[in-house]
VEXDREN-2710 file (C-alpha; in Angstrom, 1 decimal):
% VEXDREN-2710
k/r/px/py/pz
1/UNK/116.5/151.9/-4.8
2/UNK/119.2/149.4/-3.6
3/UNK/116.7/146.5/-3.7
4/UNK/116.3/146.7/-7.5
5/UNK/119.5/148.4/-8.6
6/UNK/122.2/147.7/-6.1
7/UNK/123.5/145.4/-3.5
8/UNK/120.0/144.7/-2.2
9/UNK/119.7/142.2/-5.1
10/UNK/121.4/139.8/-2.7
11/UNK/118.1/139.6/-0.8
12/UNK/116.2/138.4/-3.8
13/UNK/119.0/136.0/-4.7
14/UNK/118.6/134.4/-1.2
15/UNK/114.8/134.3/-1.6
16/UNK/114.4/137.1/0.9
17/UNK/112.4/140.3/1.1
18/UNK/114.3/143.6/0.6
19/UNK/113.3/147.0/1.9
20/UNK/115.2/150.2/1.2
21/UNK/113.9/152.7/3.7
22/UNK/116.1/155.6/2.7
23/UNK/116.7/155.7/-1.0
24/UNK/119.4/158.3/-0.6
25/UNK/121.6/156.3/1.8
26/UNK/123.7/153.4/0.5
27/UNK/124.0/150.2/2.5
28/UNK/120.8/150.7/4.6
29/UNK/118.6/148.1/2.8
30/UNK/117.2/145.3/5.0
31/UNK/116.9/141.7/4.0
32/UNK/114.2/139.7/5.8
33/UNK/113.6/136.0/5.8
34/UNK/110.0/135.4/4.7
35/UNK/109.5/131.7/4.0
36/UNK/107.2/129.9/6.4
37/UNK/108.9/129.1/9.7
38/UNK/112.0/131.2/9.0
39/UNK/113.2/134.1/11.1
40/UNK/116.0/136.6/10.6
41/UNK/117.0/139.9/9.1
42/UNK/120.1/141.8/8.3
43/UNK/121.0/145.3/7.2
44/UNK/123.2/145.7/4.1
45/UNK/123.5/142.0/3.4
46/UNK/121.5/138.9/3.0
47/UNK/120.1/137.6/6.3
48/UNK/121.0/134.4/8.0
49/UNK/117.7/132.6/8.3
50/UNK/116.8/130.2/11.0
51/UNK/114.2/127.6/10.4
52/UNK/111.8/126.5/13.2
53/UNK/110.6/123.1/12.0
54/UNK/107.9/123.1/14.6
55/UNK/106.2/125.8/12.5
56/UNK/106.8/124.1/9.1
57/UNK/106.7/120.3/9.9
58/UNK/105.6/120.1/13.5
59/UNK/101.9/120.7/12.9
60/UNK/101.6/117.7/10.6
61/UNK/104.0/115.4/12.4
62/UNK/103.4/116.3/16.0
63/UNK/100.3/118.5/16.3
64/UNK/98.0/116.2/14.3
65/UNK/98.7/113.5/17.0
66/UNK/98.3/115.9/20.0
67/UNK/102.1/115.8/20.7
68/UNK/104.4/118.6/21.6
69/UNK/107.2/119.8/19.2
70/UNK/110.6/121.2/20.0
71/UNK/113.3/122.3/17.5
72/UNK/116.6/122.2/19.5
73/UNK/118.7/123.7/16.7
74/UNK/117.0/126.1/14.2
75/UNK/120.0/126.0/11.9
76/UNK/119.7/122.3/11.3
77/UNK/117.1/120.6/9.2
78/UNK/115.5/117.3/10.4
79/UNK/116.2/117.6/14.1
80/UNK/112.7/118.6/15.5
81/UNK/111.4/116.3/18.3
82/UNK/107.8/115.2/18.8
83/UNK/107.0/114.2/22.4
84/UNK/104.0/112.6/24.0
85/UNK/101.9/114.5/26.5
86/UNK/102.0/113.0/30.0
87/UNK/101.0/110.5/31.3
88/UNK/101.9/109.0/27.9
89/UNK/105.6/108.4/27.3
90/UNK/107.6/108.5/24.2
91/UNK/109.6/110.8/21.8
92/UNK/110.9/110.7/18.2
93/UNK/113.2/112.8/16.1
94/UNK/111.7/114.2/12.8
95/UNK/108.5/112.1/13.1
96/UNK/105.5/111.4/15.3
97/UNK/106.4/109.6/18.5
98/UNK/105.0/106.2/19.4
99/UNK/103.2/107.1/22.6
100/UNK/102.9/104.4/25.3
101/UNK/100.7/104.3/28.4
102/UNK/100.5/101.5/31.0
103/UNK/96.8/101.8/31.8
104/UNK/97.3/99.7/34.9
105/UNK/99.6/102.3/36.5
106/UNK/98.8/105.6/34.8
107/UNK/95.4/105.1/33.0
108/UNK/91.8/104.0/33.3
109/UNK/92.8/100.5/34.5
110/UNK/94.3/101.9/37.7
111/UNK/90.8/103.0/38.8
112/UNK/88.7/100.3/37.1
113/UNK/90.7/97.4/38.4
114/UNK/91.0/98.7/42.0
115/UNK/91.2/95.6/44.3
116/UNK/91.7/93.3/41.2
117/UNK/94.7/92.2/39.2
118/UNK/95.3/94.5/36.2
119/UNK/97.2/93.5/33.0
120/UNK/97.8/95.8/30.0
121/UNK/99.1/93.7/27.2
122/UNK/99.6/96.6/24.7
123/UNK/100.8/99.9/26.0
124/UNK/100.0/101.6/22.7
125/UNK/96.3/100.7/22.6
126/UNK/93.7/102.4/24.9
127/UNK/91.0/100.4/26.6
128/UNK/92.7/96.9/26.3
129/UNK/93.6/96.5/29.9
130/UNK/92.2/93.3/31.6
131/UNK/90.8/93.2/35.2
132/UNK/91.0/89.8/36.8
133/UNK/89.4/88.8/40.2
134/UNK/92.2/88.4/42.7
135/UNK/90.3/87.3/45.8
136/UNK/90.6/83.7/47.0
137/UNK/88.0/81.5/45.3
138/UNK/86.8/84.4/43.0
139/UNK/86.7/84.1/39.2
140/UNK/86.0/86.6/36.5
141/UNK/87.7/88.8/34.0
142/UNK/86.8/91.8/31.9
143/UNK/88.5/93.9/29.3
144/UNK/88.4/97.7/29.7
145/UNK/86.3/97.5/32.9
146/UNK/86.2/96.0/36.4
147/UNK/85.6/92.2/36.4
148/UNK/82.4/90.9/37.8
149/UNK/83.7/88.5/40.4
150/UNK/81.9/85.3/41.3
151/UNK/82.7/83.0/44.2
152/UNK/81.9/79.3/44.0
153/UNK/81.5/78.6/47.7
154/UNK/81.6/74.8/47.1
155/UNK/85.1/75.0/45.8
156/UNK/86.5/78.1/47.5
157/UNK/89.1/77.8/50.2
158/UNK/87.5/80.1/52.8
159/UNK/89.8/79.1/55.7
END
């Protein structure tokens, strides 16, 4: 068995699994990468393993925050990218992204403030948009909802 007595020991030395399918033939052992997130195998030598960090690190960094993960180079450690899901915007390398959303153009404020002025002071916090009455003589503001507009007819310029 080459895995225990021959060149197949190279698999074990590399932290890989070794399988010798034909005990009578030399050089036919197969080394396989078997650590979490790794892929690769080779016959007669240790395998070159690639590491998909989206499998090993992505679930904690990206997935726990409902972000997507991409590992552009599986031979390089620390280059995975977490990206926000639309309509949120943002991406970061090797860590969770800071997702931003302008609620006045892409979120709940767009609908809630229809016909009113909308201001979103913090694009990283949901529900903090402010609707302000925009009609002549009207006053009123509300956070996270449409403003209740009041018109003071005594002081309104209704020309």
